[in-house]
C-alpha positions in Angstrom: 5.7 -128.2 4.9 7.8 -129.7 1.5 10.7 -128.6 1.3 9.9 -127.2 -2.5 7.3 -125.3 -1.1 9.0 -123.6 1.9 11.4 -123.2 -1.0 8.2 -121.6 -3.0 7.8 -119.8 -0.3 10.9 -118.3 0.4 11.9 -117.3 -2.7 8.4 -115.2 -3.5 8.6 -113.3 -0.2 12.0 -112.0 -1.5 10.6 -111.0 -4.4 7.7 -108.7 -2.7 10.8 -107.5 -0.9 12.4 -106.4 -3.7 9.2 -104.7 -5.3 8.5 -102.9 -2.1 12.2 -101.6 -2.1 12.2 -100.5 -5.1 9.2 -98.7 -4.8 10.3 -97.4 -1.9 13.6 -95.9 -4.0 10.8 -94.3 -6.5 9.0 -92.6 -4.4 12.8 -91.4 -2.3 12.9 -89.1 -5.5 9.1 -87.8 -5.7 8.7 -84.0 -5.9 5.2 -84.3 -4.3 6.5 -85.5 -1.4 6.2 -83.9 2.3 9.1 -82.2 3.0 10.4 -83.2 6.6 13.7 -84.0 8.6 16.1 -86.7 6.8 15.2 -89.6 5.2 15.4 -89.4 1.2 15.6 -86.7 -1.0 11.8 -86.2 -1.5 11.7 -86.7 1.8 14.7 -83.8 3.0 13.4 -80.1 4.0 12.7 -77.9 1.4 11.2 -74.3 1.6 7.7 -74.8 0.4 6.5 -78.8 1.1 6.0 -80.6 -2.8 7.8 -77.7 -4.6 11.2 -76.7 -5.1 12.0 -73.2 -4.7 14.8 -72.0 -7.6 16.0 -68.5 -7.6 18.3 -66.9 -10.1 19.0 -62.8 -10.4 17.0 -59.9 -11.4 17.5 -59.4 -14.6 18.7 -62.5 -15.7 20.9 -62.2 -18.7 21.0 -64.2 -22.0 22.2 -66.4 -22.8 21.7 -68.0 -19.0 18.3 -67.0 -19.4 15.7 -65.5 -22.1 14.1 -62.5 -21.7 14.9 -62.4 -17.9 12.0 -65.9 -17.9 13.5 -68.5 -16.1 10.2 -70.1 -16.0 10.5 -70.7 -19.5 12.7 -73.0 -19.6 15.0 -71.4 -22.4 18.7 -70.0 -21.7 21.6 -72.0 -20.7 20.8 -71.8 -16.8 17.0 -72.1 -17.0 17.8 -75.7 -18.8 19.9 -76.8 -16.5 18.2 -75.7 -13.3 15.2 -77.6 -15.4 16.8 -80.6 -16.5 18.0 -80.8 -12.4 14.8 -81.0 -11.3 13.8 -83.4 -13.2 16.1 -85.8 -11.9 15.3 -84.9 -8.1 11.6 -86.0 -9.3 9.6 -82.5 -9.9 7.4 -81.9 -12.9 8.0 -78.3 -14.1 5.4 -77.1 -13.1 6.6 -77.9 -9.8 9.5 -75.2 -9.9 8.8 -72.2 -8.6 11.3 -69.0 -8.9 12.5 -66.5 -7.3 15.3 -64.1 -7.4 17.8 -63.0 -5.1 20.7 -60.9 -5.6 24.4 -62.0 -6.2 25.9 -61.1 -3.1 23.3 -62.1 -0.7 22.6 -65.3 -1.8 26.1 -66.4 -1.0 26.5 -64.3 2.9 25.4 -66.6 5.4 22.5 -66.9 6.1 18.9 -68.2 6.0 17.5 -68.3 2.2 13.8 -68.3 1.5 14.9 -70.5 -1.8 16.4 -74.7 -1.8 18.7 -74.1 -5.0 20.3 -70.9 -6.3 21.7 -70.5 -9.8 23.2 -66.9 -11.2 26.8 -67.7 -12.7 28.2 -68.5 -8.9 32.0 -69.4 -9.6 33.0 -72.0 -7.2 35.5 -70.8 -4.0 36.9 -71.9 -1.0 35.8 -68.6 0.7 32.5 -68.4 -0.4 32.6 -72.2 1.0 32.5 -70.7 4.4 29.3 -69.5 3.9 27.0 -71.5 1.8 27.1 -74.6 0.1 27.5 -75.5 -3.8 26.6 -78.9 -5.9 28.5 -80.1 -8.8 29.4 -77.9 -11.4 27.4 -77.3 -14.7 30.0 -75.5 -16.5 33.8 -74.4 -16.8 34.5 -70.9 -18.3 37.0 -68.6 -18.4 36.8 -64.3 -18.2 36.9 -62.2 -21.3 37.4 -58.6 -21.2 34.2 -56.7 -23.8 34.5 -53.4 -25.4 32.9 -51.4 -28.1 35.3 -50.9 -31.0 35.0 -47.0 -30.5 37.0 -47.9 -27.2 41.0 -47.8 -27.8 40.7 -50.8 -25.6 39.1 -52.7 -28.5 43.3 -53.1 -30.4 44.1 -54.5 -27.4 45.9 -58.3 -28.3 47.4 -58.7 -24.7 47.4 -58.2 -20.8 50.3 -55.9 -21.0 48.3 -53.7 -23.1 44.7 -53.7 -22.0 47.3 -52.1 -18.4 46.6 -48.9 -20.5 43.2 -48.5 -19.9 40.3 -48.6 -17.3 38.8 -51.7 -16.9 35.2 -51.9 -15.0 34.3 -54.9 -12.9 31.0 -56.4 -10.6 32.6 -56.4 -7.0 33.1 -59.3 -5.2 33.2 -62.1 -8.1 35.8 -63.9 -9.9 35.6 -62.1 -12.9 37.1 -59.5 -10.4 39.4 -61.3 -9.0 40.7 -62.6 -12.1 40.8 -59.5 -13.3 43.0 -58.5 -10.2 45.4 -60.8 -10.5 45.8 -59.1 -14.1 45.6 -56.4 -14.4 46.4 -55.2 -11.3 43.7 -53.0 -8.9 44.8 -49.7 -10.0 43.3 -50.0 -13.0 40.1 -51.0 -12.1 36.4 -49.4 -11.9 34.9 -51.7 -9.4 30.3 -52.1 -9.6 27.9 -53.0 -7.7 26.5 -54.8 -11.0 27.3 -56.0 -13.8 24.2 -53.5 -15.2 26.8 -50.6 -13.3 29.7 -51.6 -15.3 28.8 -51.7 -19.1 26.8 -48.3 -18.1 30.4 -46.7 -17.3 31.5 -48.4 -20.7 28.0 -47.1 -22.5 28.9 -43.0 -21.3 32.9 -43.5 -21.6 33.8 -44.1 -17.8 35.8 -46.8 -18.6 37.1 -48.3 -21.7 36.8 -52.2 -21.2 34.3 -54.3 -18.7 36.0 -58.0 -17.8 32.4 -60.5 -17.2 32.6 -64.1 -17.9 33.0 -65.5 -21.6 29.0 -66.3 -22.5 27.9 -62.6 -21.1 30.7 -61.2 -22.8 29.4 -62.7 -26.2 25.7 -61.6 -25.3 26.5 -58.0 -23.9 29.1 -57.6 -27.1 26.0 -58.7 -29.4 22.6 -57.9 -27.7 23.6 -55.0 -25.6 26.6 -52.6 -26.1 26.8 -50.9 -29.6 29.1 -52.4 -32.2 30.7 -54.8 -29.0 33.4 -56.3 -29.2 35.5 -59.0 -27.0 38.6 -58.8 -27.1 40.0 -61.7 -25.6 39.7 -64.0 -22.7 42.1 -64.2 -20.4 44.3 -68.1 -19.9 42.9 -70.9 -17.7 42.8 -70.9 -14.0 45.4 -73.9 -12.8 42.3 -75.0 -11.7 40.9 -75.4 -15.8 38.6 -72.4 -15.5 35.8 -70.6 -13.5 33.3 -73.6 -12.4 29.5 -72.3 -12.1 28.0 -74.5 -9.3 24.5 -74.1 -8.1 24.1 -72.4 -4.4 22.2 -74.1 -2.0 22.0 -73.3 2.1 25.2 -73.8 4.0 24.8 -77.7 5.4 21.7 -78.0 3.7 20.7 -81.6 3.1 19.9 -81.0 -1.1 23.5 -80.6 -1.9 24.5 -84.4 -1.9 21.1 -84.5 -4.2 22.0 -81.5 -6.6 25.1 -82.5 -7.2 24.4 -86.7 -8.1 21.8 -85.1 -10.5 23.9 -82.7 -11.9 26.9 -85.7 -12.7 24.7 -87.5 -13.9 23.6 -85.1 -16.9 26.6 -84.9 -16.9 27.6 -88.6 -17.8 24.4 -89.0 -19.9 25.2 -85.9 -22.5 22.6 -83.9 -21.4 24.9 -80.9 -20.4 26.9 -80.7 -23.5 24.2 -81.1 -25.5 22.6 -77.8 -23.7 26.4 -75.8 -24.1 25.5 -76.5 -27.1 22.2 -75.1 -28.0 22.4 -71.8 -25.8 26.8 -71.2 -25.6 28.1 -72.2 -29.1 28.8 -69.0 -30.0 31.3 -68.5 -26.8 34.1 -69.9 -28.7 37.2 -69.4 -30.9 37.9 -66.1 -28.9 41.8 -65.2 -28.7 43.0 -65.4 -25.2 45.1 -62.9 -24.2 48.8 -63.4 -24.1 
C-alpha cells in the first residue's frame, strides 16, 4: 500500500469514527432511550422509560401554571419545564405530569417523579434531603393584603409589625417573614390556600408569599387585593427557585445543564417577560 493510500484510508477511518461519535452523542439526549443505570443522559434511570415525569403542586397557581393545567405549557413554570424537557431530548408528548405536596417533595425518601417544580427555594437545609438544579428564577418575598385591611397603608417593616401576618409553614416566605417581622406576629398555615382564606375571613391582616404569587392573588383571587411591598433582597441576591430532584439523582447534572443553557440563550428571560412581567416596580419595604 502506498503512503498516499494509507493516508486516504486513515482519513476515511477518522471521518467514520467522528461521525459515529457524533451520532452517539446525539442519542445520549434522546428522550426515548431506555431507562438504565449509568451512561449518558438518555440512559439514566427515570420513573418511566421513555418519559420524563414532572411533578407540581395541587392546585398549581398562576402565574406559575395557568388554569391549574401544567400540561398546557402556559404559565412560567410550566413553560420552563417543557423548555428543559426539550433540552433533554423529550418531546412534549413524552412529558408526564403528576402532583405532589410541597412538604413531601422536599422530604427524604423515594419519589414517584423525576423532577418537581413548584417554587422551591434552594436552602442548605433542604439540600440534605433532595437535590436542586441550577436556579431558573430569582425572586423576593412580598406582602399582599386587601384594600379594606389596616395593613394596606403600611410602607415599612416597622409598621407591619403592628399587624397579624399569615404565612405558609416550611417555606422561604416563612423564613423571611420571621426574620423581618418576628415569630410573635405570624400565623402559620399548611398551605397558601389556608393563608389566603385566613386573610379573606379577617383572621390575619396580610400574608407573605413570593412576589409573582402576590401579584396573582392581588389581581385574580382577592377582592380589592393590594401588594403592599416586597422585602429587601437577601445578601444572596434574592430567593432562588430551582427544580427539586431525588437525592443523588443521576439526572441532576443534566437538568442543571439544561437550565443553564436556557439562561445563556435568553429563553428564561423571554419566558419571564411573557409570564412574570407584572412583577416589577413594587416598593421595597424599608
